C-alpha positions as semicolon CSV with decimal commas, in nm:
position;residue;x (nm);y (nm);z (nm)
1;V;-4,710;0,052;1,101
2;A;-5,117;0,041;1,080
3;S;-5,334;-0,147;0,847
4;S;-5,716;-0,095;0,754
5;N;-5,741;-0,461;0,833
6;C;-5,656;-0,444;1,226
7;D;-5,880;-0,352;1,482
8;A;-5,594;-0,293;1,697
9;D;-5,816;-0,229;2,043
10;D;-5,932;-0,584;2,027
11;E;-5,752;-0,822;2,232
12;D;-5,931;-1,095;2,333
13;D;-5,868;-1,293;2,037
14;D;-5,497;-1,271;2,057
15;G;-5,335;-1,573;2,053
16;P;-5,081;-1,718;2,372
17;A;-4,767;-1,570;2,161
18;I;-4,945;-1,236;2,115
19;Q;-5,020;-1,190;2,476
20;E;-4,657;-1,302;2,591
21;V;-4,497;-1,055;2,393
22;R;-4,735;-0,843;2,518
23;H;-4,700;-0,905;2,855
24;S;-4,316;-1,028;2,876
25;G;-4,180;-0,646;2,962
26;I;-3,902;-0,723;2,644
27;N;-3,791;-0,420;2,543
28;E;-4,021;-0,229;2,711
29;L;-4,233;-0,313;2,411
30;R;-4,491;-0,033;2,342
31;S;-4,701;-0,203;2,028
32;I;-5,068;-0,307;2,028
33;A;-5,152;-0,692;1,892
34;S;-5,415;-0,814;1,752
35;S;-5,504;-1,128;1,540
36;A;-5,836;-0,956;1,355
37;C;-5,617;-0,959;1,037
38;G;-5,363;-1,257;0,881
39;I;-5,163;-0,941;0,696
40;Q;-4,745;-0,955;0,835
41;K;-4,623;-0,663;0,955
42;A;-4,276;-0,524;1,081
43;I;-4,220;-0,505;1,481
44;F;-4,032;-0,197;1,592
45;P;-3,901;-0,230;1,956
46;P;-3,854;0,107;2,021
47;R;-3,528;0,106;2,304
48;I;-3,301;-0,102;2,134
49;G;-3,457;-0,047;1,715
50;S;-3,436;-0,428;1,666
51;V;-3,689;-0,541;1,331
52;A;-3,855;-0,879;1,296
53;E;-4,136;-0,983;1,117
54;C;-4,449;-1,155;1,317
55;R;-4,458;-1,520;1,189
56;V;-4,712;-1,581;1,419
57;P;-5,001;-1,701;1,147
58;R;-5,331;-1,430;1,155
59;Q;-5,171;-1,253;1,473
60;H;-4,905;-0,932;1,388
61;L;-4,728;-0,672;1,631
62;H;-4,730;-0,287;1,500
63;W;-4,716;0,027;1,638
64;D;-4,887;0,218;1,840
65;A;-4,911;0,550;1,575
66;A;-4,650;0,596;1,314
67;P;-4,440;0,864;1,290
68;P;-4,468;1,180;1,136
69;P;-4,336;1,135;0,805
70;R;-4,008;1,290;0,684
71;N;-4,082;1,575;0,458
72;A;-3,936;1,434;0,112
73;G;-3,586;1,648;0,175
74;L;-3,495;1,477;0,530
75;Q;-3,586;1,130;0,387
76;A;-3,330;1,190;0,032
77;E;-3,043;1,306;0,270
78;L;-3,092;1,011;0,550
79;V;-3,155;0,730;0,217
80;A;-2,808;0,887;0,050
81;E;-2,630;0,850;0,353
82;L;-2,675;0,486;0,472
83;Q;-2,649;0,395;0,079
84;D;-2,325;0,518;0,105
85;E;-2,229;0,440;0,488
86;N;-2,355;0,030;0,383
87;F;-2,217;0,083;0,012
88;A;-2,549;0,007;-0,091
89;G;-2,670;0,282;-0,425
90;D;-2,869;0,059;-0,552
91;L;-3,132;-0,013;-0,237
92;E;-3,372;0,222;-0,239
93;P;-3,650;0,142;0,045
94;P;-3,949;0,147;-0,047
95;I;-4,211;0,476;-0,005
96;E;-4,374;0,371;0,289
97;S;-4,026;0,397;0,495
98;C;-4,075;0,807;0,485
99;S;-4,271;0,712;0,801
100;W;-4,066;0,456;0,960
101;P;-3,820;0,557;1,247
102;A;-3,550;0,627;1,159
103;A;-3,360;0,344;1,321
104;L;-3,597;0,113;1,123
105;L;-3,431;0,229;0,789
106;W;-3,074;0,209;0,917
107;L;-3,143;-0,138;1,037
108;W;-3,290;-0,214;0,655
109;F;-3,007;-0,135;0,509
110;D;-2,785;-0,285;0,753
111;H;-2,984;-0,604;0,665
112;G;-2,931;-0,564;0,282
113;G;-3,291;-0,413;0,225
114;R;-3,503;-0,680;0,419
115;L;-3,652;-0,686;0,754
116;L;-3,491;-0,974;0,993
117;H;-3,764;-1,305;0,978
118;D;-3,667;-1,493;1,244
119;V;-3,855;-1,376;1,554
120;Q;-4,152;-1,624;1,653
121;S;-4,201;-1,607;2,015
122;A;-4,124;-1,385;2,343
123;G;-3,795;-1,578;2,355
124;D;-3,640;-1,530;1,982
125;L;-3,733;-1,144;2,060
126;E;-3,540;-1,115;2,344
127;Q;-3,219;-1,355;2,212
128;L;-3,226;-1,053;1,910
129;V;-3,144;-0,843;2,179
130;R;-2,905;-0,972;2,333
131;M;-2,702;-0,984;2,015
132;R;-2,852;-0,634;1,904
133;E;-2,617;-0,520;2,242
134;L;-2,373;-0,750;2,227
135;N;-2,072;-0,536;2,327
136;L;-1,779;-0,715;2,130
137;D;-1,525;-0,541;2,290
138;I;-1,606;-0,773;2,624
139;V;-1,454;-1,057;2,323
140;G;-1,063;-1,152;2,439
141;A;-1,081;-0,852;2,745
142;S;-0,870;-1,059;2,902
143;A;-0,675;-1,193;2,618
144;P;-0,318;-1,117;2,591
145;S;-0,186;-0,949;2,280
146;V;0,094;-1,012;2,011
147;E;0,293;-0,956;1,728
148;H;0,245;-1,170;1,391
149;K;0,557;-1,211;1,175
150;R;0,469;-1,081;0,838
151;L;0,494;-1,317;0,507
152;D;0,758;-1,312;0,305
153;V;0,665;-1,241;-0,032
154;G;0,994;-1,157;-0,192
155;E;1,165;-0,853;-0,245
156;G;0,957;-0,504;-0,345
157;G;0,630;-0,703;-0,198
158;V;0,316;-0,818;-0,353
159;V;0,371;-0,554;-0,629
160;A;0,689;-0,687;-0,748
161;A;0,484;-1,048;-0,676
162;M;0,220;-0,908;-0,911
163;L;0,432;-0,792;-1,127
164;D;0,683;-1,027;-1,193
165;G;0,427;-1,304;-1,266
166;N;0,518;-1,458;-0,894
167;T;0,218;-1,766;-0,860
168;K;0,425;-1,913;-0,603
169;A;0,413;-1,569;-0,364
170;L;-0,003;-1,512;-0,506
171;C;-0,065;-1,858;-0,401
172;N;0,124;-1,830;-0,070
173;I;-0,108;-1,566;0,048
174;A;-0,454;-1,750;-0,040
175;Q;-0,241;-2,023;0,212
176;E;-0,186;-1,788;0,462
177;L;-0,535;-1,665;0,446
178;A;-0,693;-2,012;0,452
179;R;-0,472;-2,121;0,746
180;V;-0,483;-1,810;1,000
181;N;-0,776;-1,611;0,809
182;W;-0,551;-1,280;0,741
183;A;-0,227;-1,258;0,585
184;I;0,030;-0,931;0,702
185;L;0,247;-0,814;0,419
186;D;0,488;-0,530;0,228
187;F;0,280;-0,374;-0,042
188;G;0,604;-0,228;-0,228
189;A;0,572;0,145;-0,315
190;G;0,856;0,362;-0,190
191;P;0,857;0,604;0,075
192;S;0,830;0,941;-0,130
193;V;0,511;0,808;-0,272
194;Y;0,355;0,813;0,088
195;T;0,462;1,150;0,153
196;A;0,277;1,227;-0,109
197;A;0,010;1,036;-0,063
198;L;-0,062;1,195;0,335
199;E;-0,003;1,550;0,177
200;E;-0,318;1,484;0,015
201;L;-0,520;1,296;0,263
202;E;-0,468;1,567;0,525
203;R;-0,548;1,812;0,272
204;M;-0,873;1,590;0,269
205;R;-0,934;1,570;0,664
206;P;-1,189;1,840;0,682
207;R;-1,426;1,742;0,399
208;M;-1,433;1,391;0,619
209;R;-1,778;1,288;0,734
210;P;-1,759;1,128;1,105
211;G;-1,795;0,776;1,117
212;E;-2,034;0,787;1,377
213;P;-2,242;1,085;1,271
214;T;-2,364;1,343;1,597
215;N;-2,599;1,527;1,447
216;N;-2,965;1,400;1,240
217;P;-3,006;1,481;0,891
218;D;-3,219;1,816;1,009
219;G;-2,939;1,905;1,230
220;S;-3,080;1,749;1,550
221;P;-2,882;1,609;1,811
222;I;-2,852;1,206;1,818
223;E;-2,969;1,111;2,134
224;K;-2,892;0,728;2,117
225;R;-2,608;0,617;1,875
226;P;-2,737;0,377;1,703
227;P;-2,639;-0,009;1,751
228;G;-2,286;-0,103;1,587
229;P;-1,921;-0,091;1,730
230;K;-1,838;0,276;1,866
231;R;-1,595;0,415;1,618
232;D;-1,427;0,779;1,646
233;D;-1,318;0,812;1,256
234;V;-1,398;0,957;0,982
235;Y;-1,371;0,891;0,585
236;M;-1,472;0,951;0,247
237;H;-1,514;0,709;-0,067
238;V;-1,356;0,772;-0,369
239;N;-1,411;0,590;-0,719
240;D;-1,277;0,645;-1,090
241;N;-1,575;0,841;-1,164
242;S;-1,524;1,056;-0,851
243;Q;-1,432;1,426;-0,884
244;L;-1,157;1,381;-0,638
245;V;-0,979;1,162;-0,842
246;H;-0,828;1,428;-0,967
247;E;-0,680;1,610;-0,608
248;L;-0,581;1,272;-0,517
249;P;-0,352;1,129;-0,777
250;V;-0,147;0,969;-0,597
251;I;-0,448;0,774;-0,384
252;H;-0,584;0,686;-0,735
253;T;-0,238;0,564;-0,824
254;L;-0,257;0,325;-0,501
255;D;-0,591;0,200;-0,548
256;E;-0,494;0,100;-0,947
257;V;-0,211;-0,106;-0,836
258;L;-0,461;-0,245;-0,541
259;A;-0,677;-0,379;-0,830
260;G;-0,417;-0,518;-1,040
261;V;-0,280;-0,649;-0,732
262;L;-0,622;-0,825;-0,636
263;A;-0,683;-0,925;-0,990
264;A;-0,378;-1,143;-0,953
265;L;-0,494;-1,323;-0,687
266;K;-0,808;-1,395;-0,771
267;S;-0,733;-1,732;-0,945
268;P;-0,511;-1,784;-0,646
269;L;-0,755;-1,772;-0,373
270;V;-1,049;-2,028;-0,609
271;E;-0,807;-2,299;-0,688
272;D;-0,672;-2,298;-0,298
273;P;-0,844;-2,599;-0,227
274;A;-0,862;-2,508;0,177
275;L;-1,049;-2,167;0,080
276;Q;-1,176;-2,135;-0,225
277;L;-1,284;-1,817;-0,209
278;Q;-1,474;-1,652;-0,559
279;L;-1,409;-1,230;-0,517
280;D;-1,722;-1,131;-0,735
281;S;-1,691;-0,755;-0,693
282;R;-1,553;-0,474;-0,460
283;T;-1,684;-0,120;-0,336
284;D;-1,577;0,158;-0,349
285;T;-1,238;0,288;-0,209
286;R;-1,291;0,407;0,111
287;L;-0,979;0,663;0,322
288;T;-1,028;0,682;0,651
289;C;-0,832;0,902;0,912
290;L;-0,834;0,824;1,341
291;P;-0,806;1,138;1,416
292;G;-0,599;1,131;1,755
293;C;-0,646;1,218;2,083
294;G;-0,734;0,920;2,162
295;A;-0,951;0,791;1,881
296;A;-1,026;0,410;1,830
297;Y;-1,244;0,223;1,636
298;A;-1,405;-0,080;1,839
299;A;-1,432;-0,448;1,790
300;H;-1,667;-0,496;1,486
301;F;-1,724;-0,755;1,144
302;D;-1,703;-0,608;0,775
303;A;-1,924;-0,850;0,723
304;S;-2,316;-0,953;0,852
305;P;-2,423;-1,237;0,756
306;S;-2,579;-1,132;0,455
307;D;-2,428;-0,894;0,264
308;G;-2,195;-1,131;0,109
309;V;-1,856;-0,958;0,221
310;K;-1,581;-1,179;0,232
311;L;-1,229;-0,945;0,235
312;T;-1,178;-0,714;0,389
313;V;-0,882;-0,459;0,243
314;L;-0,586;-0,234;0,455
315;L;-0,323;-0,045;0,317
316;F;-0,145;0,222;0,592
317;L;0,033;0,507;0,476
318;N;0,187;0,646;0,828
319;R;0,541;0,712;0,747
320;G;0,734;0,772;1,077
321;W;0,489;0,595;1,274
322;T;0,623;0,475;1,680
323;N;0,518;0,351;1,952
324;E;0,392;0,610;2,124
325;C;0,149;0,708;1,822
326;G;-0,106;0,338;1,968
327;G;-0,354;0,280;1,660
328;E;-0,233;-0,022;1,660
329;L;-0,464;-0,268;1,416
330;Q;-0,609;-0,546;1,623
331;M;-0,696;-0,904;1,501
332;F;-0,854;-1,169;1,737
333;D;-0,698;-1,524;1,617
334;D;-0,987;-1,670;1,837
335;F;-0,801;-1,974;1,793
336;Q;-0,547;-1,893;2,054
337;Q;-0,735;-1,611;2,226
338;R;-0,514;-1,386;2,220
339;W;-0,531;-1,034;2,017
340;I;-0,268;-1,028;1,688
341;S;-0,142;-0,597;1,712
342;L;0,008;-0,435;1,445
343;A;0,159;-0,114;1,386
344;P;-0,005;0,112;1,102
345;E;0,267;0,172;0,953
346;A;0,351;0,251;0,546
347;D;0,357;-0,027;0,303
348;T;0,197;-0,268;0,544
349;L;-0,081;-0,484;0,319
350;V;-0,336;-0,654;0,572
351;F;-0,583;-0,887;0,379
352;L;-0,874;-1,024;0,647
353;R;-1,193;-1,277;0,615
354;A;-1,399;-1,011;0,671
355;D;-1,654;-1,326;0,760
356;R;-1,410;-1,489;0,973
357;V;-1,217;-1,181;1,148
358;L;-1,306;-0,943;1,460
359;Y;-1,078;-0,645;1,481
360;R;-1,044;-0,337;1,604
361;F;-0,786;-0,037;1,651
362;A;-0,640;0,103;1,917
363;P;-0,597;0,455;2,023
364;A;-0,471;0,700;1,806
365;N;-0,213;0,960;1,947
366;A;-0,181;1,078;1,594
367;H;-0,305;1,116;1,264
368;Q;-0,428;0,767;1,121
369;F;-0,475;0,720;0,768
370;F;-0,547;0,376;0,588
371;V;-0,730;0,310;0,307
372;S;-0,972;0,007;0,227
373;Q;-1,214;-0,187;0,014
374;L;-1,464;-0,461;0,097
375;F;-1,476;-0,719;-0,180
376;F;-1,805;-0,928;-0,166
377;G;-1,737;-1,327;-0,302
378;K;-1,862;-1,666;-0,270
379;Y;-1,727;-1,958;-0,106
380;A;-1,701;-2,209;-0,410
381;S;-1,768;-2,519;-0,191
382;M;-2,082;-2,395;-0,109
383;M;-2,179;-2,271;-0,507
């Protein structure tokens, strides 16, 4: 990012903070610093793709030279992919983003359409580097894995509780979320539903996209994977306006029933005194497959500090799942320092607090399918 007001070759007037960053060697940062203008711009440490605004008065960091702009087609394709990945169809990056490195544009979306602004010194930058490179798989690396008892919401699962207006059962779900940050329960659909759902998803699987792309939009291989958990999943999104609805009638029906369950839960979630969670909106439904052969999804949170995601909903569809199939959902219990392990069997519904629960999927040895939704909201105690 260059500025016409900057004399990039004039380093004599740089303040001590800028000199410290330049000479610290952090990230092998190849930036030029100048205090000739007071315009604040972004800095981009090339090695890891972290971004920050320089908040040292009348000083700023910028790249030696801006990369060549992407052509309009590649830019549109990259933006569309990032909008889809981050459930951010309403975010449109600024015009100048066509000259940003792809990693910078990725991070702009990852932080809700803005750049980080909490770096004021080389020490802050170094701390940010450590955070961005932290492999969350080291959390609980030696912690034991245990099973967790399902929450009993009565015969017929949560669907029957919704249809019967079983307020007590719905309130118990809210209490479980407040108590341990997740709730595991029976959904309440019959075996034939999951047989039909799996047939639909097996037909869709060749059309799913990889959760971790291996190629750039121009088809060239990605030399370095972006920050984030390692993932082997493939997925696709559907909504009521999607043409896929007509090809996925059973999945669409499950999606509508899930919407009814969450509507019934809305009041219990906000009225529980220990939770007070008010849900506002949700993402499109995601259909995900771990395609066997050891495919896994590393430890991650579904929420970032800025995106407002508060609740993750997972519905597993896998009939006849055995221990040999692997692919367990594992949620980290930071109170007991252990992993809660759950087989992804058909009719298993999981609610987890997206801003509180670190979770992962163990390697799967067979095709594993699940439906997921993310819900945005806020805690009433913080409104």
